[in-house]
N, C-alpha and C positions, 0 to 999 in steps of 0.2 A: 240665390246668386252670391250674396254676401258671405254666407257660410262656405260656399265653394271657393270664393276668392281667398278667404282667410286660410283655408286648408292648403291652397296652392302656395301662399306666402310662407306657411309654416313648413312645407314639405322639405325644403333644403336643410333646415335645422334638424328635422326628424331623421333625414337620411344621414346626417353627419354623426348622429349619436353612436351607431355601431363602430364607425371608424375611430371615434374618440375613445371608446371603450377598448378597442383593440390596441390603441397606443399606450394604454396604461400597462406597465410591466410590473409583475407577470400577470398575464391574462389566462394562462393555462398551466398545466403541470410542467415542472422542470425535470429533465432527465439527467440523473447523475450516473455517468458511465463508469463502471468499475472494471478495470482490465485484468482482474484476477477472479478466482473462483469464489463461490459462496462459502462462508464459514471461516475464511482466513481473516487475519487482523485488519487488512485494508478494507475488506467488505464490512466488518463490524464497525470500524471507525466511520466509514462512509455512511452507513445507515444511521448511526447516532448523530452525526453532523447533519444529515438530511432531515431527520426528525426535528432538530432544532431550527433549521432554516425554514422548514415548512410552517412552523408555528409563527414565525416572524413575517414571512412573505405572504401568508394566507393562501398559498397554493402548494399542492404536494410536490416534494422533491423525491422522485422515484428512482431507486437504485436499479441499475440494469447491469448484470454481470456479463462481461465479454472476455473470458479468459483465453489464453493461448499464445504461444511463441514469445514468451518473456514480455508480455503486455503489448506487443506490437499489433496484435489483432484488435484490441480495444482502442489503442492509440490511433491506428489507421482509420477505424470506424468513426472515431471522434473527429478526425480531420475532414471527413466527408459531410459533416453536419453544417448547417448554416451558422454563421457568426452572429446569432441573435440572442444569446444568453439563455436559450432554452435547452441547451446541452452543455453540461459541465463535466469535468473529468477529474477523478481523484487518483493519484499515482503513488507509487512507492519506490523502493530502492532500484527496481529494475528499470525505471524510467531513464536515468542518466546513462545507462549502459546499452540502451537499445541499439544504437548504431555501431557500438563496438562489438556486440555479440552478433548482430545481424547487419553486416555492412551494406546490404542493399535496401535497408529501411530508409525511406526518402526524407524523413522529418528530423529536424534537429531538436534535441530535448529542451533547449533553452529558447532558441529563436522562434520556433514554430508553436509555442504554447504560451498563453497569456496568464501569468500567475495571479491568483486571487488571495491565497493564504498558505502559509506553512502551518500544517495542522497539528500533528501529534508525533510522538516517538515512543519507542520501547526497546529494551534489550531483548534478544532472542535467548532461547534456552537450549542447551545441549542435553538431549535425553536419549536413553538407551532402552531397549526392551529388557525386561527382567531376566531373560535367559543369558544376556551378556554378563559375564562374571565381574566386570569392573564396578567398583564402588565409588571411584573418583576418576578424575581426568588422567592421572598418572597410570592408573590401572587400565584405563581404556587405551592409552597409547601403547602399553605393553601388549595388550590383546590384539590391537590392530597390526602391530609388527608381526605377530604370530600368524594372523589370518591373511594378511595381504589383500589381494583382489577378491578373495572369498568373502570379506566383510563388505556389507552394502549399506549405503547411505541414501535415504529417501529425499528427493528434492522435486520441485516443480521444474518445468522445462527450462532450458538454458537462459540465463539472465534474471531469473526470479530471485527474490531475496534469499530464500533458503538454499538455492543453488550457489549463489555467491558466497554465502556463509560456509558451505561445504568446501568450495574451491579454496577459500582463504585458509580454512583449517588444514586442507591437504597441502597447500603451498608452504605454510609455516612449519608444519610438523614433518613434512617429507613423506607423508602417508601414501599408501598405494591402494586404498579401498576403492570400491566401485560405486560411482554415483549413478543412481537409478532415477530416470525422469518420470514424473507423473503429470497428469493434466492439471491437477490442483494440489495445494498443500494438504487439504483435508484428505484426499485420497492417499497421500504418502503417510499421513499420521494414522489412518485406518489400518494400513498394512503394518505400521510399527506396532500398534496395539495387538494385531493378530499374530505377530512374531515372524511375519514374512520380510520384515525390514529390521536391521540391527540397530541403527541409530539415525538421528537427524538433529538439525539445529533449526528451530522454528519458534513461532510466537508463543508466549505464555498464555495468550488468549485461548489457544487450543490445548497447550500441553499442561498448564498448571492444574486443571481439574483432573487430568489423567494421572499426574504425579500424585496428587492428593489421594486418589482412589487406588494407588498402587499398581496401575496398569502399565505405567512406564516409570523409569527412574531418572530423575533430574540430577545432572552432575555439575553444571556450571551455567553462568550467564555470559552473553557475548560482549557486554559492555566492558570497558577497561577496569571498572571497579564494581563491587557488589551493588545490587540495586534494591531499593526499598520496594520496587514493584514486584520483585520476586525474592522475598526474604528467605534467608537460610542457605542460599547457594553462593559459592565463591565465583569469582570471575575466571574466565579462561586464561586471561593474561597473568593472573596470580596463581594459576594451577599448572604452570609448565608450558603454556603456549604463549611465549613472549610476544608482546605487541599486538595480540589479537584484539581487534576493536571493530565491532559491527553493531550499529543501532538501526533498527527498522524505523521508517518514518513515512509520513504521508504529506502530500501537498495537493492543493486544489487549483484547477485551471479552468479558464474559459478559452475560447478560440480567438486568436488574433483577428482584429477587425470587429469584434464585439463593440457596440456603441459605448463610449467611455462612461456615460452615466449608468448604464446597465452593469458594466463591469464593476464600477465603484459601489453600486448597490449590493451586488453579490459579495464583493470582498468585505464590505462593512457588515453584512449579515453574517457571513461565516465567522468573522472575528468576534462579533458580538456573541454568537453561540459559544465559541471556544472560551470566552471570558465568563460564561455562566457557571457558577459553582456546581449546580445540579448536573450539567453536562460534564464538567470535569470529574465529578464523582462517578458518573456512568462510565466514562473512559477509564478511570482508575480501577474500577471493578473489572474491566476487561484487560487490565495490565498495561494501560497506556497513559502517558502524561502529555499535556499540552506544551508546546514550545514556549519559552519565555517571550520570544518575538514571533508573532504570527503574521507579520506584514508581507505583502507581495515582494517587497525588496529583499526580505530575509529568505523567501522561497527561492528567488533568483540566485542570490549569493550561495545558498546551500547547494542547489543543483549544480551550479558551475563548479563548486569545490568537489562534489561527488563525481562529476565527469572526469576531472583531473585525477582524482584519487584512484578510481577504479580502472582507468584505461590501461595502465601497466599490468594490473592484476588480470584483467580479461585477456590481455595479449599473451599471457603465459598459460591460459587455460587450454587444455586439450579437448576442445569442444567436439571434435570428431568422434571421441570415445563415449560421449554422453548422449 
């Protein structure tokens, strides 16, 4: 009888153990939603960051690619997840222009996303297929004027970073080449290598190995000045495309309403990973550098500035032809 009474007294404590275990965050894998395709720079950066976060948190941070419609497919899916810290979102340049490119998209890029960290950045590379006779940007501009709409540029669907890069190039140069949309940047680069695409502006993560192997020809970088991340190439701004300035970047988000202590843990974990020299070296090998300020406040300020910067550029885009 005594043993039975002791068991009954202990039962509430025993029953409480699973609940206590569940309260410890994280108690299961974390889903990192990547609203772009596999193989692109944001996918690579997200997986490197996820590896580092997994090691600290003791639970896997698993990347899940949800590409489509300028990141709106992935962003909308993210908004349907619970605000519990088990789904996080890594975004890139198309995030601040989602509502400008897709006016019916219901979420605001600043107000409806909770920043955790400003992650990484890199210049893009202007590259042509070897069949294009241009050896530099000036030669490409001459060739494009000769070819007009017959020249084609490979980009992901409207609002993607390489699409914005092409539109900015078109607006500054007054070019009339055709921008061809692809589901992912990797698909566009595959067609560039195959010669079905004339040129693109995309990440050195994908293009630098192809340039090294002679499969494509690099002409310039998209940052205002030459970059140590892509040595040997001039900038577009210094090669006849005045004021050209595009830097690809990534930021990490949780969903608004996430418990503050969980958001703080995720933010601190991400920033600790980004401060790790070994992680920084992995990113540098992929042609990416960590921002000097990785704070959530820096992420908010940066995205606000990007919204303001790109709104007039997007308004001049002829999206109906893309």
